[in-house]
C-alpha positions in Angstrom: -76.8 -15.9 2.2 -75.0 -15.7 5.6 -72.0 -13.5 6.1 -69.5 -16.3 5.8 -70.8 -17.2 2.3 -71.0 -13.5 1.5 -67.2 -13.3 2.1 -66.4 -16.5 0.2 -68.5 -15.4 -2.8 -66.3 -12.4 -3.3 -63.3 -14.7 -4.0 -64.9 -17.6 -5.8 -62.5 -19.5 -8.0 -61.6 -23.1 -9.0 -59.4 -23.5 -5.9 -62.0 -22.8 -3.2 -64.6 -25.1 -1.9 -62.8 -28.0 -0.2 -60.9 -28.6 3.0 -57.8 -27.4 1.3 -56.8 -25.8 -2.0 -54.8 -27.9 -4.5 -52.2 -25.8 -6.4 -48.9 -26.7 -8.0 -48.7 -30.2 -6.4 -49.3 -28.8 -2.9 -52.4 -28.6 -0.7 -53.0 -25.4 1.2 -55.4 -25.1 4.2 -56.1 -22.5 6.9 -58.1 -22.1 10.0 -58.4 -19.4 12.7 -58.5 -20.2 16.4 -59.5 -17.1 18.4 -60.2 -16.3 22.0 -63.8 -15.7 22.9 -64.9 -17.2 19.5 -63.4 -20.7 19.7 -62.3 -20.8 23.3 -62.1 -18.9 26.6 -58.9 -18.6 28.7 -60.8 -20.0 31.6 -61.6 -23.2 29.6 -58.2 -24.1 28.1 -54.6 -23.4 29.4 -52.0 -22.1 26.9 -50.6 -25.5 26.2 -54.1 -26.8 25.3 -54.7 -23.6 23.2 -51.6 -24.1 21.1 -52.2 -27.8 20.8 -55.8 -27.5 19.6 -55.0 -24.7 17.2 -52.6 -27.0 15.4 -54.9 -30.1 15.5 -57.9 -28.4 13.9 -55.7 -27.1 11.1 -53.9 -30.4 10.6 -57.2 -32.1 10.3 -58.0 -30.5 7.0 -54.9 -31.8 5.5 -55.5 -35.3 6.8 -59.0 -35.3 5.4 -57.6 -34.8 1.9 -55.0 -37.6 2.4 -52.1 -35.1 2.6 -49.0 -35.0 4.7 -48.3 -31.6 6.4 -44.9 -30.3 5.5 -44.7 -26.6 6.4 -46.8 -24.0 8.3 -47.1 -20.2 8.3 -48.1 -18.8 11.7 -50.0 -15.6 12.3 -50.2 -14.8 16.0 -52.1 -12.1 17.9 -50.7 -11.6 21.4 -52.3 -9.5 24.2 -50.1 -7.0 25.9 -50.6 -8.6 29.4 -49.3 -12.0 28.2 -45.9 -12.6 29.9 -42.8 -13.9 28.0 -43.1 -17.2 29.9 -46.7 -17.5 28.8 -45.8 -16.7 25.2 -43.1 -19.3 25.3 -45.6 -21.9 26.7 -48.1 -21.1 23.8 -45.4 -21.2 21.1 -43.8 -24.4 22.5 -47.2 -26.1 22.4 -47.7 -25.1 18.8 -44.2 -26.2 17.8 -44.3 -29.5 19.6 -47.7 -30.4 18.2 -46.6 -29.6 14.7 -43.4 -31.7 15.3 -45.6 -34.8 15.9 -46.7 -34.5 12.3 -43.2 -33.6 11.0 -44.5 -30.2 10.1 -42.2 -27.1 10.5 -43.1 -23.4 10.8 -41.3 -21.5 8.0 -42.6 -18.0 8.6 -45.5 -15.8 9.6 -46.3 -12.6 11.5 -47.0 -11.4 15.1 -49.0 -8.4 16.2 -50.3 -7.0 19.5 -54.0 -7.9 20.0 -56.7 -7.5 22.7 -57.2 -11.3 22.6 -55.2 -14.4 21.6 -55.7 -15.4 18.0 -53.9 -18.0 16.0 -53.9 -18.3 12.2 -52.1 -21.2 10.7 -51.6 -22.0 7.0 -50.7 -25.6 6.5 -48.8 -26.6 3.3 -49.1 -30.3 2.6 -48.0 -32.9 0.0 -50.5 -35.6 -1.2 -49.9 -39.1 0.3 -51.1 -40.6 -3.0 -54.8 -40.4 -3.9 -56.1 -36.9 -3.0 -59.5 -37.0 -1.3 -62.0 -34.2 -1.8 -65.5 -33.5 -0.7 -66.7 -34.0 -4.3 -66.9 -37.5 -5.8 -69.8 -39.3 -4.2 -71.8 -41.5 -6.6 -75.3 -43.0 -6.5 -75.4 -46.1 -4.3 -72.2 -45.1 -2.3 -72.3 -45.7 1.4 -71.9 -42.7 3.7 -69.8 -43.4 6.8 -68.1 -41.6 9.7 -65.5 -42.6 12.2 -65.7 -42.6 15.9 -68.4 -41.3 18.3 -70.0 -38.0 17.9 -71.6 -35.6 20.4 -68.9 -35.3 23.1 -67.5 -32.1 21.9 -70.9 -30.3 22.2 -71.5 -31.9 25.7 -68.0 -30.7 26.8 -68.8 -27.2 25.5 -72.1 -27.1 27.4 -70.3 -28.3 30.6 -67.8 -25.4 30.2 -70.5 -22.9 29.5 -72.3 -23.9 32.7 -69.1 -23.4 34.7 -68.1 -27.1 34.9 -64.7 -28.7 34.2 -63.8 -31.2 31.5 -60.9 -33.7 31.2 -57.6 -32.5 29.6 -58.1 -35.3 27.1 -61.7 -34.5 26.3 -62.8 -34.2 22.7 -63.2 -30.5 23.1 -59.7 -30.0 24.5 -57.8 -32.5 22.4 -59.4 -33.6 19.0 -58.4 -37.0 17.8 -57.0 -36.8 14.3 -57.5 -40.0 12.2 -54.3 -39.7 10.1 -53.3 -43.4 10.0 -56.8 -44.5 9.2 -57.2 -42.1 6.3 -53.7 -42.9 4.9 -54.6 -46.6 4.8 -58.2 -46.2 3.7 -57.9 -43.5 1.0 -57.6 -45.7 -2.0 -60.9 -47.3 -1.2 -62.8 -44.0 -0.6 -64.5 -41.8 -3.1 -64.8 -38.5 -1.1 -64.0 -37.3 2.4 -64.0 -34.4 4.8 -63.6 -33.8 8.5 -66.6 -33.1 10.7 -65.9 -29.6 12.0 -69.2 -27.8 11.7 -71.4 -30.7 12.8 -72.6 -33.8 11.0 -75.9 -32.3 9.9 -74.2 -29.2 8.5 -71.4 -31.1 6.8 -73.6 -33.8 5.2 -74.7 -31.5 2.3 -71.1 -30.9 1.5 -70.2 -34.6 1.1 -73.5 -35.5 -0.6 -73.1 -32.7 -3.2 -75.9 -32.9 -5.8 -77.3 -36.1 -4.2 -79.4 -37.0 -1.2 -79.0 -39.7 1.5 -81.2 -42.5 2.7 -80.4 -43.0 6.4 -79.8 -46.4 7.8 -79.6 -45.3 11.4 -81.1 -42.6 13.6 -78.8 -40.2 15.4 -79.4 -38.1 18.4 -79.4 -34.3 18.3 -76.0 -34.1 20.0 -74.6 -36.5 17.4 -76.1 -34.4 14.5 -75.1 -30.9 15.6 -72.0 -31.3 17.6 -69.2 -29.3 16.0 -65.4 -29.5 16.3 -65.5 -33.3 16.4 -62.8 -33.8 13.6 -64.0 -37.3 12.9 -63.8 -38.4 9.2 -67.0 -38.3 7.1 -66.6 -40.1 3.8 -68.3 -42.1 1.0 -67.3 -45.4 -0.6 -68.6 -48.0 -3.0 -70.4 -50.8 -1.1 -67.9 -53.4 -2.5 -65.1 -51.7 -0.6 -66.9 -51.8 2.8 -65.1 -55.0 4.0 -61.7 -53.4 3.3 -62.7 -50.3 5.2 -64.1 -52.3 8.1 -60.8 -54.2 8.3 -58.8 -51.1 8.3 -61.0 -49.5 11.0 -60.6 -52.7 13.1 -56.8 -52.5 12.7 -56.8 -49.0 14.1 -59.3 -49.9 16.8 -61.7 -47.3 15.4 -65.5 -47.4 15.4 -66.9 -47.3 11.9 -70.5 -46.0 11.5 -72.5 -46.7 8.3 -74.8 -43.7 8.2 -76.7 -44.4 5.0 -76.6 -44.5 1.2 -76.3 -41.9 -1.5 -79.6 -41.5 -3.4 -81.2 -39.2 -6.0 -82.5 -35.9 -4.7 -80.7 -33.4 -2.5 -79.9 -33.4 1.2 -80.7 -30.2 2.9 -79.7 -29.1 6.4 -82.8 -27.5 8.0 -81.3 -26.4 11.2 -79.8 -22.9 12.0 -76.1 -22.8 11.2 -73.8 -19.8 10.7 -70.3 -18.8 11.9 -71.9 -15.5 12.7 
């Protein structure tokens, strides 16, 4: 058991285990975004830091077909950050939340050695709630968009290079309109945040997968992509293809749900 699962196991209950927790007609989700863990100050400016912190949090709500309504903000601020810099960071967080009609209603701020941002997103279902669980034998496994760019961007930054301000690493693309239109035809869904190979066991559940295409290493292990990974009955594929075409979004059919159990054999841990 890795350290992340060791922590989670201490709080195991019926609410934990999906992109968000469903409780009293709301969906609650949280992600941390921390300097020198998720980003370096030399990689992203303060506007980009605030923007990405929001987008990676909003993605969990979108994956469950929920509409973000409110947010609680926890902020760690270094002593050497000026008031103008604080305003730039906070404006970016607020403006990005505003694009999703989501409002900060409280939180906490402390002095910290590094910037860290903790957002709790409180959402309302758009209709059918999508969870990671629900795949059935014979379902197709699909994902949106193109994978691998986030890892390539990261390696460029680690090697001292520069990336575009609109790169996947700097500005994740959130597939909110696609999921809203496609939800009723989908059985299960989640966002690809830890890498496709690592997230596949979560969407396959107790089943395995028969692959219909071969992916590169970059496509399989690239994290922080925030494309949608989902399963659906084969009969619904034409509807999903039409919706993807409407949104000018590439749709990838990865394989089919089979008996057995898919296991990720690579090395993965948040620690």
